[in-house]
N, C-alpha and C positions, 0 to 999 in steps of 0.2 A: 235706304236712307242716304241722303247726300249731305255734304257739308254746307250746301247752299241754305238749307233750312236753318241750320245752327248758326251760320253767319248772319242771317237776317235776324234771328232771335238775339244774338249777342250784340247786335248793333242797336237794339231797342230795349234799354233797361226796364222800361215800364212793363214790357211783356213778361219779364221775369218776376216782377212784383206780383202780377196777377196769377201767374202759374204757381208761384210759391204760396200764395193765399189758398189755392186749391189743395196743394200738398198738405198744408197745415190743417185745413178743414177735414181732409180725408184721414189724416193721421190721428185726429182727435177722437175718432170713434171706430166702431167695427164695420162701418158702411163702406161700400165700394164706390158709391156715387154721391155727389155733393149737390146741394142746391146752388143756384147761380150766385156767384160772388158779385155784389153790387157796389161795394165800398172797399177800396184799397188805399191805405195811407201812401201818399206820394204819387198817386195816379189821378189825374183830373177825371171827375165823374163823367164828363162828356166824352171821354176816350175809352171807357170800360167796354162798351158795346163793340167798338171797332177792334179793340184788342182781342176780344173773344173771337171775332170773325177771323182775324189773322191767325190766331193759335189753332183754330179748327182747320183752316185752310192748309196750314203747314203740317197738320197731323200730330200736333202736340196735345190737343184737347179734343175729346169727343163728347157727344151729347146724346141723350135719348129723351123722348117724351114719355113719361111714365104713366101719368093719369091726370085727370082734370084737377084734382086737389094738389098733387105734388108738382105738377108742371114739368118743366125741363130740368134735367139733372145732368151733371157734368162729371167727367172722369179724366185723369191724366192718362196719356198713352205711354208706351214704352219710350218713344222719342221725347215726350214731354218730361219724363223722369230723367232721361239722359241729359236733356237741356239744362236741368237744374244743377247738374254737377259742374263745378268750375271748369272752364275750357281746358286748362292745363292738366286736369285729372280725368277727362273723358276718355272712355274706351269705346271707340266707335264700332258698333256691331252691325254688320250688314242686315238689312231688313229681313232677308230670308232666313237668317239665323236667330232672330229674336223670338222670344217665347210667344206663343199664341195667347192673345188676351181672351180671357174667359168672360163671357157675359154674366152679369149678376143674375142669380137665381130668383 
């Protein structure tokens, strides 16, 4: 993990609103994956798709195609969870020391 990803994230407050929406969605239930968030207060609807792409490209959000009925599902990565911590409170952990993320069963 580099600071570059977090610097880009911190420079774009809308990205944090979308990432926080996923965190709330995942915290609300026992699921590890969330359906796509399509409406976030404070984020223009026409920007949601682009922000998804940026967060995926930076390694803060990952996705899987589960089935035809469920479609695409999303999950915060370790870096995504760290990004949600206020910058002054972040403890940067090198990527090689991060917990391995376990795929959903």
